N, C-alpha and C positions, 0 to 999 in steps of 0.2 A: 709619242708624236715628235716629229722632227722639229727642232728649233734652231735658231741661229748659232748657238754655241756648238751643238752637235754638228751642224753643217760646216762650221769653220774647222772643226777637228778633222772631219772627213776630207776636206780640201787640203789641209796641211799634210795629213797622212798620205793622201794620194800623190801630192807633189814630192814628198820625201821618198816614197817608194819608186817613183819614176826616176828621180835623181840617183837613188841608190842603184837601180838597174843600169843606168848609163855609166856611172862612175865605177861600177864593179867590173866593167869590161865585158859583161855578158852580151850587151847590145851596144857597142861603142858608137854605132851609127844612129842610135835613137835621137831623133831631133828634139831640140829644146822646146819646139812648138807643142810637143805633147804635154808640157807642163800647164798649158791653158785648158786642157781637157777637164780636169776635176772641177775648176770653177764654172766652166760652161755647162757641165752636166747638172750642177746644182743651182744655176742661175734661175731656172723657172721656180724653184722653191723660194728663193729670196724675193722674187717678184710677187708671187702669190702671198707670201708672208707679209709683205709690205701692204698689199691691197686688201687683204682679208683680215679684219680686226679680230675675228673669231679664232684665227689660227694660233694666236699666242706665240708667233714665231720669234719676234724680237722682245716682247714683254708679255707676261701673262695678263690677260684682260678678262674682267668679269662681264660676261655677255648674257647670262641667264641664271636663274636660281636652280640649284640642284634639288628639285622637288617633284613629287608626283601629285601634289595638291593642285587643284584647278585655280591657280592664281596667276595673274599677269600684271605687267606694269606699263603705263604709257609714258613715253619720254618725248620731249619736243626740243629740237635744235634750232639755233641761229637767231633767236629773238634777243631781247624783246622788240616787237615791231608794233608801231602805233595803231594799225588798223586791225590786224588779225589776232594779235595776242589778247586784247581785251575780249574779243568774241569767244575765243577758246576758253578763257578764264570764266566767262559767263556760263558757257556750256558745262564746264567741269563743276562749277558751283551748283548748277541746277540738278546735276546728276549725282552730286555728292561724291565726286571722284577726285583723288589727289594724284598729282603727276609730278614728273621731274622736268625741269627746264634747264637745258645746257645753253647758257647765254654767251653771246659774243660781247666782249667788253666795250668795244666802240659803239655797239648798239644800245648799251645801257646809258651812255651819255646822252642826255636829252630825254631819256625814258626811264629815269630813276624811279619815278612814281609807279611804273609798271613792275619793276623789280620788287619794290616794296609791297605792291599788291600781291605778287606771286607768293612772297613769304608770308604775308598777313593771312592769306587764305589757305595756308597749310601745305603749300607745294614746296618741292625741293629745288634748290638752285645749284647747278653744277658749272664747272669751268669748261668753256669751249674755245679758249684763247681770247686774247684781246682783238687781234687783227683778223683772224680767220683768213690769212693771206693765202692765195692760190698756191704760192711757192713755199708755204710754211714748212713742208717736209724737206725742203732743200736748205733750210737755215742751219746754223751751228747749234749745238746743244745749249750753249750759253744764251744765244739769241732767243731760242725757243723758251728757255726758262724765264727770261725777262718778260717776254710777251705774256706768258701764263701768269706771272706774278702781277703784271699790270692789270689783268682782268680781275685778279683777287682784290687788288687795291680799290678799283671802282665799286666792286661788290661790297667790300667792307665799308666804304664811304657811304653807300646807299642804305645798307641794312645792318652793318655791324657783324656780318657773317663772313667767314673765310671758307670757301668751298674746299672740300677734300676730294670730291669725285671729279675726274677729268675725262673728257671725251675728245679724242683727236679730230681735227678737221678732216672731213671726208673719210674718216676711219683709217687713215694711212698711218702706219708706224714704221720706224726705222731705228737704227742704233742710237742716233743722236737724240731722238725723242725719248727712247727708253731711258737714257741717262738723265735727261731733264726731268722726267716723271719721278724717277727714283730719288734724285737730288732734292726735289721739292716735296717729296713724301706724299704724292697724290695716289689715289686709288684709280687706276685706269679702267674705264668701263666702256662697253660697246653695246651691242644689241644682238638679238637672235632672229628678229623679224624686221627686215628693211622694207618699209612700205613703198619707197620710190615715189612718194607723193610730190616731190619737186618736179617730177617729169610726167606725172599722171594728168590725163585730160578727161577721163571717163570716171565718174564717181562710182558707178556700180562695179566696174572692173577693179578699181582701187580697193573698195570694200571687200570684194571677193578675194583679192590677192591676200590681204591681211588675214581674213578669216580662214582661208585655206591652209595657212601656215601656223595657226594658233596651236599652242602646246603649253603644258604646265611649266610655270616659271619663266615664261617668255618676256623679254624686254622688247617693246614695239617702238621702232624709230619713226617719228613724225616730225613735222616742222611747223612752228607757229608763225611762219612767214607765208603760208600758202592758203589761198582762198578755198581751194578744193578740200583741204584738211579740215578747215572750220565747217565746211558744208556737210561733210560725211560724219563728223565726230559724234553727233547725237545718235545716228544709226549705228555707228561702230560700237559705241558704249552699250547700246541696247542689245546688239547682236552678240557681243561678248558675254553679257549677263545671261542672255537666252540660252547660250551654250553651257551654262552652269559654272561660269568662271567668275571669280571675284577680282576686282581691280584694287591693287594696293600700291602705295607709294614705293617707288623703285628702291630707295635705300633701305626701306624696311623689309621689302621682299628679299633683297639680296643680303640683308643683315650686315650692312657696312655703314660706317659713320658718314653722315652727310657733310659735316663741317669739322674744322680743326678745333 
C-alpha cells in the first residue's frame, strides 16, 4: 500500500529523472515546469491519505482487529457531555457492554465526575486532544504534542490514568501529527465503521447504515454528544447481538494497552 515515504521517494525520483533528461542535452528545451508534474500526479494520494485514517498513509493506524471472530467494539468521541454521556453510560450498564470513550480535554473540565464514572464502570478512556480545534491539523508538531499532553494532564488529574490510545480530530492525519504521535509514544487508532451519527436525522437509517457495514473485528465510531446516538443505542446493541456478535472493550479486542 502506498504511504507518504514511498510517495516522497517517487516524487524525488521523478524530479531527478526530469532534471537528468534536461541537463543531459537530450531535450534541452524541456521546460522546468515539468518538475511540478510528479507532485501533482501524487497530490490526490496525499489528500486521500490525510482524510482517510484507515489508509495509514502518514502513520500506521489501528482501525480494526484482524480476526474472523464475531466480535466488535463501540467507541464514542467528543465527550464527556453533561446530557448525553450519562444516558449512554446508563444504556451500556443496562446491557453490560464496555466501550471506549475518546474524550476532549476541555470537555473534561467541569465534567470530571463523568470521566471518573466512565472509568469506574469499566470503560476505556482515550486521548482525542484537549482543544479539538477545527484547525488542529494545521498546527505545528510541537503545538499538537502540547495539546495532546494537556488532555493527558486533565485525565490524570481526574482519574490517575494516562491514555495511551490517541484518535485524531476528524480522523485527519499529516506528517506533523505523525511526528507528535511518535514523540509522545501514543498508539494511533481509528475506526472501520463510521456511523456519521453527527449528521444523521433518521434513527432507522442510522441503525441500518451501521448494521450493513458490520464485520468481524469492527471498531464502530459514535459520539456521546448526539441525542440520536443515545436514542438508537439500545436497538443497536440488541441488533449486534442478534447477528451473533459479541461486544468487547476496544483495547481488549485490539490487544493494545489502554494506558501508560
